[in-house]
Structure formats: C-alpha cells, structure tokens
C-alpha positions as CSV (number, residue, x, y, z in Angstrom):
1,X,-97.3,72.2,25.9
2,X,-98.8,75.6,26.2
3,X,-99.8,77.2,22.8
4,X,-101.0,80.5,24.0
5,X,-100.3,83.1,21.4
6,X,-98.0,85.9,22.5
7,X,-99.6,89.4,22.1
8,X,-96.7,90.7,20.0
9,X,-95.4,90.3,16.5
10,X,-92.0,88.9,15.9
11,X,-89.6,88.3,13.0
12,X,-88.8,84.6,12.6
13,X,-86.4,85.0,9.6
14,X,-85.3,88.0,7.5
15,X,-88.4,89.7,6.2
16,X,-90.8,87.0,7.7
17,X,-93.0,88.2,10.6
18,X,-95.6,86.4,12.7
19,X,-98.5,88.5,13.8
20,X,-101.2,87.5,16.2
21,X,-104.4,86.6,14.2
22,X,-108.0,87.1,15.3
23,X,-108.4,83.3,15.3
24,X,-105.8,82.7,18.0
25,X,-102.9,81.7,15.8
26,X,-100.4,83.7,13.7
27,X,-100.6,85.3,10.3
28,X,-97.4,84.8,8.3
29,X,-96.3,87.9,6.4
30,X,-93.2,88.4,4.3
31,X,-92.1,91.9,3.5
32,X,-95.7,93.1,4.2
33,X,-97.5,90.5,2.1
34,X,-99.8,88.1,3.9
35,X,-98.8,84.6,2.6
36,X,-100.3,82.2,5.1
37,X,-101.1,81.3,8.7
38,X,-100.5,78.8,11.4
39,X,-102.5,77.6,14.4
40,X,-101.7,75.3,17.3
41,X,-102.5,71.7,17.2
42,X,-101.6,68.8,19.5
43,X,-98.3,68.8,21.3
44,X,-95.7,71.0,19.6
45,X,-97.4,70.8,16.2
46,X,-98.8,73.8,14.3
47,X,-101.1,73.5,11.3
48,X,-99.6,75.4,8.4
49,X,-101.8,77.0,5.6
50,X,-100.5,78.8,2.6
51,X,-102.7,81.6,1.4
52,X,-104.5,81.1,-1.9
53,X,-106.2,84.3,-3.1
54,X,-109.9,83.8,-3.6
55,X,-110.0,80.6,-1.5
56,X,-109.8,79.6,2.2
57,X,-106.1,78.5,1.7
58,X,-104.5,75.1,1.6
59,X,-103.3,73.0,4.5
60,X,-99.6,72.0,4.1
61,X,-99.4,69.8,7.1
62,X,-98.5,69.9,10.8
63,X,-95.0,70.9,11.9
64,X,-93.0,72.5,14.7
65,X,-93.6,76.2,14.6
66,X,-90.4,77.2,12.7
67,X,-90.9,74.4,10.2
68,X,-94.5,75.4,9.6
69,X,-93.4,78.9,8.7
70,X,-90.7,77.5,6.4
71,X,-93.2,75.3,4.7
72,X,-95.5,78.3,4.0
73,X,-92.6,80.4,2.6
74,X,-91.4,77.5,0.4
75,X,-94.9,76.8,-0.9
76,X,-95.6,80.5,-1.6
77,X,-92.2,80.9,-3.4
78,X,-92.2,77.7,-5.4
79,X,-95.8,77.5,-6.5
80,X,-95.5,73.8,-6.1
81,X,-98.5,71.6,-6.8
82,X,-100.2,70.5,-3.6
83,X,-101.9,67.2,-3.1
84,X,-105.3,68.7,-4.1
85,X,-103.8,70.0,-7.4
86,X,-103.7,73.7,-6.4
87,X,-100.6,75.8,-7.1
88,X,-99.3,78.8,-5.2
C-alpha cells in the first residue's frame, strides 16, 4: 500500500483536520489545537501518538488511518491512563 502523504490538509470529522507534517505524516488538529500525529507503518497501519505537552508524546498503537485519528481524539478528551502511566 502506498503511504505517500497528500500535500493538502483535510477534515476527517467535524472540527478534526489532518495537516501534512514536516516528518512525512500528519498532524492531528481539532478546532485549531494540535492534539497528536500519525505516521505510516506497515501495510494500512498508522502509528498514532497523542500530544503530551512538555514531552515527545505517547504512542497509542497502530491502526487504520481513521481509527488512528479516533484513538488520538479519544485519548485527548478522556485523559485516560496509558500503559506507561501518563494521562492526557
């Protein structure tokens, strides 16, 4: 599967936008707030990271692109404890 990142931004759900990042993946923004990022992995899987201010972020897992974005939004909103003990 080809994971070339398109050169535009696009809205994936109401208020959630993917923007091309300098690292070859996408930044995930919601209503102008940067909440995480995704980058391509093997096959149709994307690594999803939720933003943690002051850190390099936390890996949530590998998902299909839409599911990766949903995982980031959910983790950001819920502030759930992640396997490493961090909270959103």
